[in-house]
C-alpha distance (Angstrom), angle and dihedral (degrees) to the residues before:
residue distance angle dihedral
M1 . . .
A2 3.78 . .
F3 3.76 124.2 .
G4 3.73 114.2 -119.5
H5 3.75 126.8 -164.6
K6 3.81 90.9 -97.6
S7 3.80 96.0 51.2
I8 3.86 97.1 65.2
S9 3.77 113.6 80.4
P10 3.81 118.4 -143.1
W11 3.82 89.7 -143.6
W12 3.83 92.2 81.6
A13 3.83 89.6 82.5
L14 3.81 95.7 55.1
P15 3.84 96.6 82.8
I16 3.80 90.9 47.1
F17 3.80 93.8 52.2
G18 3.80 90.8 43.6
A19 3.79 91.1 53.3
I20 3.81 90.9 49.6
L21 3.81 90.8 54.9
L22 3.80 90.9 53.3
L23 3.81 95.8 49.0
P24 3.78 114.5 115.1
L25 3.77 116.0 -107.1
R26 3.77 120.3 -128.8
P27 3.84 109.4 -103.5
E28 3.79 91.9 -116.9
T29 3.83 91.2 57.6
C30 3.80 93.6 58.7
A31 3.79 115.9 59.9
C32 3.78 93.6 172.5
A33 3.82 96.4 113.0
P34 3.80 117.6 21.4
P35 3.82 117.8 -173.9
P36 3.82 116.1 -90.3
T37 3.81 93.7 -110.2
L38 3.80 94.3 121.5
E39 3.80 94.6 47.2
L40 3.80 92.9 48.3
S41 3.81 91.3 45.9
I42 3.82 91.2 52.1
L43 3.81 91.2 52.2
E44 3.79 91.8 43.9
M45 3.83 91.5 52.2
A46 3.81 91.6 46.1
Q47 3.83 90.4 51.2
R48 3.82 90.6 47.2
N49 3.83 90.9 52.8
Y50 3.81 91.5 45.3
F51 3.81 90.1 51.4
K52 3.83 92.0 50.9
E53 3.81 90.3 52.3
H54 3.82 100.9 40.0
G55 3.82 105.6 22.0
K56 3.82 91.2 -123.5
F57 3.79 138.8 64.8
A58 3.80 123.6 -95.0
L59 3.80 110.4 -104.2
N60 3.83 93.5 -145.9
M61 3.80 140.1 11.5
N62 3.82 92.9 -102.0
E63 3.81 90.3 68.8
L64 3.80 92.8 56.3
E65 3.82 124.7 90.1
P66 3.86 105.1 -70.8
S67 3.82 94.0 -146.0
T68 3.81 89.2 58.0
V69 3.79 100.2 40.4
Q70 3.84 101.5 38.5
P71 3.84 95.6 69.5
L72 3.80 87.3 48.9
L73 3.81 92.4 52.2
D74 3.82 89.9 49.2
R75 3.82 90.4 54.4
L76 3.81 95.5 48.4
D77 3.80 95.2 75.8
A78 3.81 91.4 60.0
S79 3.80 94.1 40.2
S80 3.80 123.6 101.2
F81 3.80 88.2 -138.8
R82 3.79 133.2 74.6
I83 3.81 112.2 -138.5
E84 3.80 117.7 -148.7
M85 3.78 132.2 172.9
D86 3.82 130.0 -155.0
A87 3.80 111.4 -166.8
L88 3.77 128.8 -170.6
P89 3.82 125.7 173.7
D90 3.82 92.8 -99.0
R91 3.85 101.8 31.9
V92 3.78 145.0 19.2
I93 3.81 128.0 -151.4
I94 3.80 120.8 -160.8
Y95 3.81 119.8 -163.4
G96 3.80 129.3 -161.4
T97 3.82 105.0 -165.1
L98 3.80 124.2 -178.6
K99 3.84 111.8 -111.5
A100 3.82 96.0 -157.9
E101 3.78 138.7 -11.7
V102 3.82 111.8 -84.7
P103 3.82 116.5 -139.6
S104 3.79 117.8 -133.4
D105 3.81 101.0 -170.4
L106 3.79 118.1 108.1
L107 3.81 94.4 -110.6
G108 3.81 93.4 44.4
I109 3.80 92.3 -127.1
G110 3.78 93.0 137.1
I111 3.79 102.0 -117.5
W112 3.81 87.3 128.8
K113 3.80 123.2 35.3
Q114 3.78 129.6 -151.9
N115 3.77 116.3 -116.0
L116 3.81 100.9 -118.7
P117 3.80 107.3 155.6
N118 3.77 123.7 -165.3
M119 3.78 119.6 -102.6
I120 3.79 134.1 -147.0
M121 3.80 128.0 -164.5
A122 3.77 122.0 -175.0
L123 3.80 135.4 -176.7
A124 3.78 127.7 -170.1
K125 3.76 141.1 169.4
P126 3.80 106.2 -121.3
K127 3.79 117.0 -121.7
Q128 3.79 102.3 -115.2
Q129 3.77 137.1 146.3
N130 3.80 95.1 -114.1
S131 3.80 99.9 61.6
S132 3.82 94.6 171.0
Q133 3.80 91.4 83.9
D134 3.80 117.1 92.7
K135 3.79 97.0 -147.9
L136 3.78 114.5 141.6
V137 3.78 129.0 -160.5
Q138 3.77 115.4 -139.5
I139 3.78 139.2 -178.7
K140 3.79 136.3 -172.3
C141 3.80 116.9 -156.7
V142 3.80 124.5 -170.8
G143 3.80 122.4 -164.0
R144 3.77 120.5 -119.4
Q145 3.84 92.8 -141.2
N146 3.78 139.5 23.4
S147 3.79 115.0 -87.2
L148 3.78 134.0 173.5
T149 3.81 94.1 -157.6
K150 3.77 127.8 86.5
P151 3.80 108.3 -102.6
N152 3.77 127.1 -125.8
P153 3.80 112.7 -91.7
P154 3.79 120.1 -103.5
T155 3.80 113.7 -97.0
Y156 3.79 117.5 -111.4
D157 3.81 123.2 -159.1
G158 3.80 97.3 -174.9
K159 3.80 93.7 -92.1
K160 3.81 107.8 46.1
F161 3.78 143.9 6.5
T162 3.79 127.5 -118.3
C163 3.82 121.1 -157.2
P164 3.81 117.7 -119.3
E165 3.80 120.4 -107.2
G166 3.80 112.7 -71.7
Y167 3.82 92.9 29.5
R168 3.77 130.5 95.6
N169 3.76 126.2 -144.8
T170 3.80 111.0 -119.0
S171 3.81 99.3 174.4
A172 3.78 128.1 7.2
H173 3.76 117.4 166.8
S174 3.78 144.5 121.0
T175 3.78 118.8 -101.1
D176 3.77 137.6 179.8
């Protein structure tokens, strides 16, 4: 039996095209939710400058330089991350927590999720005998998995930070 032009149904392609639309996209092809590295770095730099001027950390974002923080606040509404800051007199911890899971499939249904882990940055003045130095200890922790909850803060022993469980340290060092 030979196949004629009327015997082949065009519906055979529908499952193939449907499957293509549900395939996960590579993370580099979807720029809809970049990690909060820039936002956390802006806050970290603003806190560093505030500390150099005042000898302590700002307890809230309103105390920081408005020209530095205002563009950051304008970006936060469109961001997929919620930025929070916990400030103590000797240290500040800045969190970038995912607001909602971000789909990575072509239709945006949510069958596949982007891997957008939370981030933590922390700055502290080390407890040392010579307190006239302005050296600060910092750490950047990146989560191993997506999470919608605010992470535990990094532990601080007076000299260095340690990332909380489920986070890896990507840069711990002292800077001026």
